[in-house]
C-alpha positions as CSV (number, residue, x, y, z in Angstrom):
1,M,47.5,111.8,138.8
2,E,44.0,111.0,137.5
3,N,44.1,113.8,134.9
4,T,47.4,112.6,133.5
5,A,46.2,109.0,133.5
6,A,43.3,109.9,131.4
7,T,45.5,111.8,129.0
8,D,47.9,108.9,128.6
9,R,45.3,106.2,128.1
10,D,43.3,108.3,125.5
11,D,46.2,107.9,123.1
12,D,46.5,104.1,123.6
13,D,46.2,102.2,120.3
14,V,44.8,99.1,122.0
15,R,41.0,99.0,122.1
16,I,39.5,98.5,125.6
17,L,37.7,95.3,124.9
18,D,40.6,93.8,123.1
19,F,42.8,94.5,126.1
20,W,40.6,92.5,128.5
21,R,41.6,88.9,128.2
22,E,39.2,86.3,129.5
23,G,39.7,85.6,133.2
24,E,42.0,88.6,133.9
25,V,41.4,91.7,135.9
26,W,44.5,93.9,135.6
27,F,43.9,96.2,138.6
28,L,43.6,93.6,141.3
29,D,47.4,93.4,141.5
30,C,47.5,97.2,142.0
31,F,45.1,97.3,145.0
32,P,46.5,99.4,147.9
33,K,47.4,97.6,151.0
34,D,46.4,98.4,154.6
35,R,44.2,101.3,153.8
36,P,40.5,101.8,154.8
37,W,39.5,101.8,151.1
38,A,41.6,98.7,150.1
39,D,38.5,96.7,149.4
40,E,37.1,95.8,146.0
41,S,33.6,95.9,147.6
42,Y,33.7,99.7,147.0
43,L,33.3,98.9,143.3
44,E,29.6,98.4,142.4
45,E,28.5,94.8,142.5
46,V,27.0,93.3,139.3
47,P,23.3,92.4,139.9
48,E,22.5,88.6,140.0
49,D,20.8,88.7,136.6
50,G,23.9,90.2,135.0
51,R,26.6,87.9,136.4
52,G,28.5,85.6,134.0
53,Q,27.7,87.9,131.0
54,Y,29.0,90.9,129.2
55,G,27.2,94.1,129.9
56,V,27.4,97.9,130.0
57,K,26.0,100.4,132.5
58,V,24.5,103.4,130.8
59,A,25.4,106.9,131.9
60,D,23.0,109.1,129.9
61,Y,19.7,108.7,128.1
62,A,20.4,107.1,124.7
63,T,18.7,105.3,121.8
64,V,20.5,102.5,120.0
65,D,18.8,100.7,117.1
66,G,15.4,102.0,118.3
67,Q,16.0,100.7,121.9
68,R,15.7,103.5,124.5
69,Y,18.1,103.3,127.5
70,Q,18.2,105.4,130.6
71,P,20.9,106.4,133.1
72,G,22.0,103.7,135.5
73,E,20.4,100.9,133.4
74,L,22.5,97.7,133.1
75,V,22.3,96.4,129.5
76,I,23.3,92.8,129.0
77,A,25.2,92.0,125.8
78,E,25.1,88.5,124.3
79,S,28.8,88.6,123.2
80,R,31.9,90.7,123.3
81,E,31.1,92.0,119.8
82,K,27.7,93.2,121.0
83,L,29.3,94.8,124.0
84,R,31.7,96.6,121.7
85,Y,28.8,97.8,119.5
86,L,26.8,99.1,122.5
87,A,29.8,100.9,124.1
88,A,30.5,102.6,120.7
89,H,27.0,103.9,120.2
90,L,26.0,105.0,123.7
91,N,26.6,108.7,124.6
92,R,28.5,107.8,127.8
93,V,29.2,104.6,129.6
94,Q,29.3,104.4,133.4
95,G,30.9,100.9,133.6
96,L,31.6,97.6,131.8
97,V,30.7,94.1,132.9
98,F,32.8,91.0,132.1
99,P,31.6,87.4,132.6
100,W,34.6,86.5,134.9
101,Y,34.3,89.5,137.3
102,D,31.4,90.3,139.7
103,R,32.1,94.0,139.9
104,I,31.2,96.8,137.4
105,V,34.5,98.2,136.1
106,P,34.4,102.1,136.1
107,P,35.9,104.1,133.2
108,T,39.1,105.0,135.2
109,L,40.0,101.3,135.4
110,W,39.2,100.2,131.9
111,L,42.8,100.5,130.8
112,P,46.1,100.6,132.7
113,H,49.1,102.8,131.8
114,R,51.4,100.8,129.5
115,R,54.1,103.4,129.2
116,R,55.6,106.3,131.1
117,I,54.3,109.8,130.5
118,E,56.5,112.1,128.4
119,L,56.7,115.5,129.9
120,K,56.8,117.8,126.8
121,P,53.6,116.4,125.1
122,Y,51.9,116.3,128.5
123,R,52.6,120.0,129.2
124,K,51.7,121.0,125.6
125,Q,48.3,119.4,126.1
126,I,47.6,121.5,129.2
127,E,48.7,124.8,127.8
128,P,45.5,125.8,126.0
129,A,43.4,125.3,129.2
130,L,46.0,127.1,131.2
131,L,45.9,130.2,128.9
132,K,42.1,130.1,128.8
133,A,41.9,130.1,132.6
134,F,44.4,133.0,132.8
135,F,42.3,135.0,130.3
136,I,39.0,134.4,132.2
137,T,40.7,135.3,135.5
138,C,42.0,138.6,134.2
139,L,38.7,139.4,132.5
140,G,36.7,138.7,135.7
141,I,39.0,140.9,137.8
142,A,38.8,143.7,135.1
143,V,35.0,143.6,135.1
144,A,35.0,143.8,138.9
145,F,37.0,147.0,138.9
146,V,35.4,148.6,135.9
147,Y,31.8,147.8,137.0
148,P,31.9,148.0,140.9
149,Q,28.1,147.2,141.0
150,Y,28.9,143.7,139.7
151,L,31.9,143.3,141.9
152,I,30.8,140.2,143.8
153,L,29.4,138.4,140.8
154,A,32.5,139.2,138.7
155,L,34.8,137.9,141.4
156,I,32.8,134.7,141.9
157,G,32.9,134.1,138.2
158,A,36.6,134.8,138.0
159,M,37.2,132.4,140.9
160,H,35.2,129.4,139.7
161,F,35.7,129.7,135.9
162,G,39.2,131.2,136.0
163,L,41.2,131.1,139.2
164,Y,40.4,127.5,140.2
165,P,41.2,126.1,136.7
166,L,44.3,128.3,136.5
167,V,45.7,127.0,139.8
168,Q,44.8,123.4,138.9
169,N,46.3,123.6,135.4
170,S,49.4,125.4,136.7
171,S,49.8,122.6,139.3
172,D,49.4,119.9,136.6
173,W,51.9,121.7,134.3
174,F,54.6,121.8,137.0
175,K,54.2,118.1,137.9
176,R,57.1,115.9,136.9
177,V,54.9,113.1,135.7
178,D,57.9,111.7,133.7
179,R,59.4,110.5,136.9
180,Y,56.7,108.0,137.7
181,S,57.1,104.4,136.6
182,V,54.3,102.5,134.9
183,D,53.7,100.5,138.1
184,D,53.5,103.8,140.1
185,L,51.0,105.3,137.6
186,N,48.7,102.2,137.8
187,E,48.9,102.0,141.6
188,Q,47.9,105.7,141.8
189,L,45.1,105.1,139.3
190,T,43.6,102.2,141.4
191,N,44.2,103.9,144.7
192,G,42.6,107.1,143.6
193,E,39.4,105.4,142.3
194,L,39.0,103.3,145.4
195,F,39.6,106.3,147.7
196,R,37.0,108.3,145.9
197,R,34.4,105.6,146.1
198,W,35.2,105.0,149.8
199,L,34.8,108.6,150.6
200,L,31.4,108.8,148.8
201,S,30.2,105.7,150.7
202,L,30.6,107.3,154.1
203,S,27.6,108.8,155.9
204,T,27.3,112.6,155.7
205,F,24.1,112.8,157.7
206,P,25.6,114.6,160.7
207,I,27.2,117.2,158.4
208,K,23.9,117.7,156.6
209,V,22.1,118.2,160.0
210,A,24.7,120.8,160.9
211,I,24.3,122.7,157.6
212,G,20.5,122.5,158.1
213,I,20.9,124.2,161.5
214,L,22.9,127.0,160.0
215,A,20.2,127.3,157.3
216,L,17.5,127.6,160.0
217,I,19.4,130.2,161.8
218,F,19.8,132.2,158.6
219,V,16.0,131.9,158.0
220,G,15.6,133.3,161.5
221,Q,17.8,136.2,160.6
222,I,15.8,136.9,157.5
223,L,12.5,136.9,159.5
224,V,13.9,139.2,162.2
225,D,15.4,141.7,159.7
226,K,12.2,141.6,157.6
227,D,9.9,142.3,160.5
228,T,11.9,145.2,161.9
229,S,12.6,148.6,160.5
230,F,16.3,149.5,160.7
231,Q,19.0,151.8,159.3
232,G,22.5,150.7,159.0
233,L,23.3,147.2,160.2
234,P,20.6,144.5,160.1
235,P,19.3,143.8,163.7
236,S,20.2,140.2,163.5
237,I,23.9,141.1,163.0
238,E,23.8,143.5,165.9
239,A,22.1,140.9,168.0
240,A,24.6,138.0,167.9
241,A,27.4,138.6,165.3
242,L,30.9,139.7,166.0
243,M,30.3,143.3,167.0
244,K,33.9,143.9,168.2
245,G,33.1,146.8,170.5
246,E,30.4,144.7,172.3
247,V,33.0,142.0,172.8
248,T,36.0,144.0,174.1
249,Q,34.1,146.8,175.9
250,N,30.9,145.1,177.2
251,G,32.4,141.6,177.7
252,E,30.0,139.8,175.3
253,W,32.6,137.1,174.5
254,W,30.0,134.6,173.5
255,R,29.8,136.4,170.2
256,I,33.1,134.8,169.1
257,V,31.1,131.6,168.9
258,T,27.7,132.8,167.7
259,T,29.1,134.8,164.8
260,G,30.3,131.5,163.2
261,L,26.7,130.2,163.2
262,M,25.3,133.2,161.3
263,H,25.6,134.6,157.8
264,G,25.2,137.9,156.0
265,S,23.4,136.9,152.8
266,L,22.0,133.9,150.9
267,L,25.1,133.8,148.7
268,H,27.2,133.8,151.8
269,I,25.5,130.8,153.4
270,A,25.3,128.9,150.1
271,F,29.0,129.1,149.5
272,N,29.9,128.3,153.2
273,G,27.4,125.4,153.2
274,M,29.0,123.8,150.2
275,A,32.5,124.4,151.5
276,L,31.6,123.0,154.9
277,F,30.1,119.9,153.3
278,S,33.0,119.3,151.0
279,L,35.8,119.8,153.6
280,G,33.8,118.5,156.6
281,R,33.2,115.1,155.0
282,V,36.9,114.7,154.3
283,V,37.9,115.6,157.9
284,A,35.4,113.2,159.2
285,A,36.6,110.4,156.9
286,L,40.4,110.8,157.2
287,A,40.5,111.6,160.9
288,N,37.2,111.1,162.7
289,P,33.9,113.0,163.0
290,A,34.9,114.0,166.5
291,Y,37.8,116.0,165.0
292,L,35.4,117.9,162.8
293,V,33.4,119.2,165.8
294,I,36.7,120.1,167.6
295,V,38.3,121.8,164.7
296,F,35.2,123.7,163.6
297,L,34.5,125.2,167.0
298,L,38.1,126.1,168.0
299,T,38.9,127.7,164.6
300,V,35.7,129.7,164.6
301,I,37.1,131.1,167.9
302,T,40.7,131.6,166.6
303,G,39.2,133.3,163.5
304,S,37.0,135.6,165.7
305,L,40.0,136.5,167.9
306,A,42.1,137.3,164.9
307,S,39.4,139.4,163.5
308,I,39.0,141.4,166.8
309,Y,42.7,142.1,167.4
310,L,44.1,142.1,163.8
311,G,41.2,143.0,161.6
312,P,39.3,146.3,161.0
313,P,36.7,147.4,163.5
314,N,33.9,146.4,161.2
315,P,31.4,143.7,162.3
316,S,32.1,140.2,161.1
317,V,29.9,137.2,160.5
318,G,30.0,133.7,159.0
319,A,31.4,130.2,159.4
320,S,34.4,130.9,157.2
321,G,36.9,130.8,160.1
322,G,35.8,127.2,161.0
323,I,35.8,126.2,157.3
324,L,39.3,127.5,156.8
325,G,40.2,125.7,160.0
326,C,39.1,122.5,158.4
327,L,41.3,123.3,155.4
328,G,44.3,124.0,157.5
329,F,43.8,120.8,159.6
330,L,43.4,118.7,156.4
331,L,46.7,120.0,155.0
332,V,48.4,118.6,158.1
333,V,46.6,115.3,157.9
334,N,47.5,115.0,154.3
335,R,51.1,115.8,155.1
336,K,51.2,112.9,157.6
337,F,49.7,110.4,155.2
338,H,50.9,111.8,151.9
339,D,52.3,108.4,150.8
340,I,48.9,106.9,151.2
341,I,46.3,109.5,150.3
342,P,45.9,110.1,146.5
343,S,47.9,113.0,145.3
344,Y,44.9,114.7,143.8
345,L,43.5,115.4,147.3
346,N,46.7,117.3,148.2
347,A,46.6,119.2,144.9
348,S,42.9,120.1,145.6
349,L,43.7,121.4,149.1
350,I,46.7,123.5,147.9
351,Q,44.5,124.8,145.1
352,S,41.8,125.8,147.5
353,T,44.3,127.5,149.8
354,I,45.8,129.6,147.0
355,V,42.4,130.5,145.5
356,I,41.0,131.6,148.9
357,A,44.1,133.7,149.6
358,V,44.0,135.4,146.2
359,F,40.3,135.9,146.3
360,G,40.7,137.4,149.8
361,L,43.2,139.9,148.6
362,I,41.1,140.9,145.7
363,G,37.9,141.1,147.7
364,S,39.4,142.6,150.9
365,M,36.7,145.3,151.0
366,F,34.1,142.7,151.9
367,I,36.1,139.7,153.2
368,D,37.4,139.4,156.7
369,N,40.9,138.2,155.8
370,A,42.0,138.3,159.5
371,A,39.2,135.8,160.4
372,H,40.1,133.6,157.5
373,A,43.8,133.6,158.4
374,G,43.1,133.1,162.1
375,G,40.8,130.1,161.3
376,F,43.3,128.6,158.9
377,L,46.3,128.9,161.2
378,G,44.2,127.6,164.1
379,G,43.4,124.5,162.0
380,V,47.1,124.0,161.2
381,A,48.0,124.3,164.9
382,I,45.3,121.8,166.0
383,G,46.7,119.4,163.3
384,L,50.2,119.8,164.6
385,V,49.2,119.3,168.2
386,C,47.2,116.1,167.3
387,Y,49.8,114.9,164.8
388,P,51.3,112.0,166.8
389,W,47.8,110.6,167.5
390,L,46.2,110.9,164.1
391,R,45.1,107.6,162.6
392,L,43.9,107.4,159.0
393,G,40.2,106.6,158.8
394,A,40.1,105.7,162.5
395,K,36.6,104.6,163.5
396,E,37.7,104.5,167.2
397,K,38.8,107.5,169.0
398,S,40.6,108.1,172.3
399,P,38.6,109.0,175.5
400,L,40.3,112.4,175.5
401,V,39.2,113.2,171.9
402,T,35.7,111.9,172.7
403,S,35.5,114.2,175.8
404,V,36.8,117.2,174.0
405,A,34.4,116.6,171.1
406,W,31.4,116.3,173.4
407,G,32.5,119.6,175.2
408,C,32.8,121.4,171.8
409,G,29.5,120.0,170.7
410,I,27.7,121.3,173.8
411,I,29.3,124.7,173.3
412,L,28.1,124.8,169.7
413,L,24.6,123.8,170.7
414,A,24.6,126.5,173.4
415,G,25.7,128.9,170.7
416,V,22.7,127.9,168.6
417,A,20.4,128.4,171.6
418,K,22.0,131.8,172.3
419,V,21.5,133.0,168.7
420,G,17.9,131.8,168.8
421,W,17.3,133.7,172.0
422,E,18.9,136.9,170.8
423,L,16.9,136.8,167.5
424,W,13.7,136.1,169.4
425,Q,14.3,139.1,171.6
426,V,15.0,141.4,168.7
427,G,11.9,140.1,166.9
428,S,9.7,140.6,169.9
429,V,10.9,144.2,170.3
430,G,10.5,144.8,166.6
431,G,7.0,143.3,166.5
C-alpha cells in the first residue's frame, strides 16, 4: 500500500508543517501491536543537540543561501517558518524534527491519509507506467530474438526495466484500494515503515559470509579454468557441478550439493548473490536464521534432483535452486502471517515468482527450469511442513530446528571442502 499512500498524500492541499500541531504525533495511535517491529525506537533518534528544536535531515548535497549542506546532516531551524523555508529549498529531505518529539520523522510518515482512495483516478495514474513497462518488455524480448548474440543482456534488460515494473504496476492496478478505510490506510502506512526499518536493523553478517564463500569458490573456478587448457566444458564444472551421468551412473551423489555452491559466470554469481542476500535476510528475519540454512540446503538438493530426473541431460550449476527455495518458503510464511506482514512484501514475492517463471520460459535455452521448479516447490513443501511451528521473528528456536540446522550447516561446509578439494586436484593435474 505504500505506493498508493504516496499518491494520495501528494494531492493533499494541507501543507506538511501546517498539519503538525504542537505536541501531536499522529502516527503513534497507528502503531502495530504485538509485532517484532512495534517499537518507535526503529525510528532514528534525534541527537542531543537537536532535541527541543525544529530541524531537517538533509538527503542530498545542497546549497541554501550560500550555506553548503551534505547528506545525513541535521540542520537546526530557529522556527517553524525557517524549517518550512529549508524544506522547500533542499533537493530532498530525509526527515523532519519537531520540538515535542525525540525521533526524526521520515517522509512516509509526514502526512496521514485523510480520505479514502478513489479507484478510477488511482488506476489512471498507474496506466502510463504500465504501458511503458509493457513496451520495454516487448522491445527487450524482440531484441533478444533478432540479435541472438545479445540474448542474455537483452533479457536481463527486459526483466529489470520492463518485466519487473510491468508485474508491479499490473498488481497495483488490480488492487481494490477503494475498499480500505482511512484508518486501514494509516495503519498500513505506519506498519510498513516500521517493518522496513526493523528489517534493515537486523544483522546480515552471516549471509554476507556465506556469499563471500560462494565468491571465493567462484574465484577458485576461474583460477582452475584459466590455468588448464580445455575444450568443451570448463574443468571446474566437470569437477564438481551437476554432471548428471556422473551422479546416476557413477554414484557421485555429492554433486547434488556441491553444484549449488558453484556458478557458471560472473554475471551468474552476481545475480545469485544479490538474490540470496535479498531473500535470505527476509527468511532469517521472519522465521529464524536456522531456517535459512535448512531451506537453502534442502532446496538445493530438491532442485538438483528435479534437474536430474525432469530436466535435460545437460550439466547444471548454481545456487538458484536454494534461492528459489527461499522464495517458496517465504510465500508460505507470508501466507501464515498475511494479516501482520505489510502487503508490499507479499506483492514483491508474487512479483518475483511471476518474473522468474516468465524469464525462465523465455530463456529456457540457458536456464535450468527443472532445478528452479524443484527448488521452489521444495521451499513451499518445507514451509507447509513447518507451518504449525512457525513463529514470526522468533529469536528462539526449538531443539529440533537447531539440530537440523547444525546438520545442514555441517553438510554445506563439507560441500565447500569437497569443491575445494576437487578444484585443487584439477588445478594440480592442469599445472
